[in-house]
N, C-alpha and C positions, 0 to 999 in steps of 0.2 A: 421174908416171904420171897417167893420164887415166882418170876415172871415167864410162862412157859414158851412167851414168842421169842425171846432174845436171852433168858436166862439171866437175867438183873438181879444181884443178890442184894435185898435189902435189907437192914437191920431194924430193930423195933423204932427207931427213930426216925427211918424213912429216907435215911442217908445210904449210897450204896455201899455195900461191903468194904472194912477199912478206911472209909475215907472219914468217920467218925476217930479213930483213931489218931490220926493227923491232926485235927483240930481240936481235940479235947483241952488241950492245954493254953488255949491261946489267951491273954489277958486284955488286950484292946480291943479286940472285933468279936462278937458274935458271929456263929455260922450254924446255920440255920436251913432244912430245905421248907421253902415257902410252895415248894407242891412238888408232882412227879417230874423229877428229870428239871429243876427249878432251885438254883441254889441262893439263899439268900444271905451277904454278907453284911452286918451292921457294925457301923463304926461304934464302940463302946467306949468314948471318953466324955459323956455329957457333962461333965463339970471343967471341960476344959472347950465344950463346946464341937468334940470330937478333930479338934486339932490332930495331926499326925506328928509323932516324932519317929526317931531310929526303931524301936520297939514295932509300933504300929506298919510302919513301913516292912518289914520284916515279915511280919505274921501276915499281911495282905499277900505280899509276895508268894509265902510259900502257898497259898490255897488258889491263887490263881494258878500257880505253877503245878499245882496237884490237880487241877482242873483242866487242862490242858491235854490231860493223858487219861482223863476217866469219860468213856463215850456215856454213860448214862447220863451226866450233867451236861444239858441242855443250852441252858441260858444260865446267867449269871444275872442277878439283881444288887445293888449296894445301894444302901441307905443310913442313914445317922440316927442313932438313939438321942430323945429328947428333944430339945425346940429347934438343932442344928441340923444341917446334913453336915458340912466339915467348915471349919473357920479357915483349914489351912494348916501351914506349917507351922507347930509349939513354938512360938518365938521367945519362951524360955529360956531355950538353947542359945540364942542369938550370941550370947557373950562370948561364948567357945567357940562359934561359925567367925565370929567375926574376928578373931584373934589369931587365927590359923592362917600360915601361909598361901599365897594365892595357889599356887596348885593343889594343896592340901584342901584348901576353900573348894575349887572343882571337884576333885575326887568326894568331897564329902558329900556336896549339892546332887553329883550324879546319882545319888541311889535314888531322890526323888523322879528324877529323870526314867531311870531303867524302870519304876514303877510305874508310872503310864507308858511305858513303851510296851509295857508286861500285858498292861490293858488292850491298846491296839494291835499285839501282837495274837492275840488270843483269839484262836479263829473258832470263836462263839462267841454271840451277840453280847455284851454288856449293858444293864440299864441302871443310869444312875438316879434313883428316886430320890428326886431333892426335896426333902420335908421341910426345910426352914433355911437358917442362915445359910450361907452359901459363898465363902468369901477367900480371896489368896488361890492359896495352892489349892482349896475346895474348888472353885472353878474350874483348877488346870487339872484337877482330879474326873470332873462332870466333862468335860469334852472332851479327855481322852475316851470316853466310855461311847460307845454307839448312839445311846437314844438318854435322851434328859426327860424325865417325868416329871412334872414342876406341880408343889401345892402351889393354890392361889397367893398365899400370904408370902410365900419367899422371894427374896432378894439375891442378885449375881450381882458381887462387890469386887473390885480389886484395889486393894487399898495401899498398895505397897510405896506409891509415891508418896504419902505421909509418912514411911518410915525412910525416904531419901534413896530407893533403889525401885527396881522394875520388878513384875512377874516374870518371873525368867526359868519357868519349868513348864511352858509349853503354852501359856497364856499367847504371848504375840505370834508362835510360830502357826499353832494349832487353829487358831480363832479368826485368822486375817481373810481367812476362804469362807469361814462359817459364816460370819456376819459383816465382813466387810472392813476395810481402813477405814474407813470414818467414823462408826460406833466402835471399833476397837482402840481408837484413840480417845475417845470420850471417857471407855471405861479406863484404860489406863493410865493415859496425861493428867485427866481431868479427875480420875476416880468418880465417877459418880456411879449411881447403882442402877442397876437393870432390875424392873421389877416380872413377875412373873409374866403376867399379858403382853410386856415389851420382847421380853426374852421370846415367848412365842410367835410373836410378830418380824421379828428380824432373823430367826430361825435357827434361836439359842435351844428354845426348850421345842420337844417333841411332844407330847402334850399338857393341858392344864387342867388340873382338876382342885374340885375343893380340898381342903385338909380331909375330911373326914373321908373321904373319897379315895383319896391318892393310891393305898397300899391296894385295892382293891381294882381301882385303874391301872395302875402299873400290873397288878398280876393277868388280868386280862390280855395286857398285850405282851407278857411275857408265854403264856398259854398259847398265844398267838404263833408266837416266834418257834415254839417248838414243836410245831404240828407245820413246819418246814422242812423243805430239805438241809440237813446239817451241812455237809460239803459244799452244795452250793452257798449256803448261806457265809461261812468260814471264806469262803474264794472269793464271794463279793466282797466281803469286808476288806481281805486283803488289796484286792485290784483298786478300790476304791480310794485306800489309804496311800497306794505306790503312785496313784496317776495324779494324787496334788502335787506332784514335785517332778512331773515328767511332760514331756511334751504329748500333745495329742495322737502323733502318730505311735511313738512307744508305748501310748495307753492304749490304741487299737491292739497293737501287737500284746499287748501283756493282756486283753480280752480274750484273744483268739488262744493264747496258749493255756487260759484258763480252760475256758471251753470244751478245749481240747481232752482234758482231764474227765471232766465232768459229762459230760457224752458217751463216755465209756463205764460209767457207774452204775449198778444197780438201783440206786434211787432215781436215777434219769429213768430206766425203765420203768419202773413202778409210778414214775409221773405220769410219763407218756399214757399208761396203760389206765389208769385210774381218771386220768383226763379222757380218754375215749369211752373207757365204761363208766363215766359220770359219778364217779364213786371219790370219797377221800382219800389221797393215798396214803398210804403206811411206809414212812420215810424206815429205813434201818441204820444210816450213816454207812452205808458200804456202797 
């Protein structure tokens, strides 16, 4: 069907034209449109608690890559099939990993880091819908997302210490400012779990819902994001991420640079007009 306002072409499944062809052969994830403009990625290895392997990494990255260039995708949601969100990296591959030479091992694990970097670099909001077990690399996947909507019974756990290693794909570096050094040491060094309510209290979870209301709550939040100015959200995301690693003066310079671009957009003019006219804005990502 065609949308007269912006000539968006959707297929019979609700996907932007051409998107389904790209994702139809996925084996470790399911991809669907949760609503207009809201892409839902479901990790689909429930027998492995949705632990990711090289195949899943490639499939997730390919969908995120495609979403970068599709203006009809405004929000991305990520969840897990079955009783887990994601149990982390599939440790059945550890024998192979552990026998690599050190430079080869670093190259091998870099794929994890690049997938999570893709989440941060996508100039669209990503919501991790944490429906159950969230452990190891699953925690790192969730914190690389912009928001974490969590089921009441879900728990976050970094158990790597029990294997004699550390979580080394972003937990230490991304979470230290998110939840603080003390809480992070409890999770990394003591391998203590964090409940959904505690995750909300310390800033790890964005919202918490009963299990049967989780997807409804996450969709409501996604629809709210869908109605906001896409370029402003993307710019805000990038500048916030960069400001974690720069001094405050550099941060303010980045804010000025970002604003100097946004102030010239059609969406800024539309937002100002809508505010003055007391109506809902119709943002077009222009």
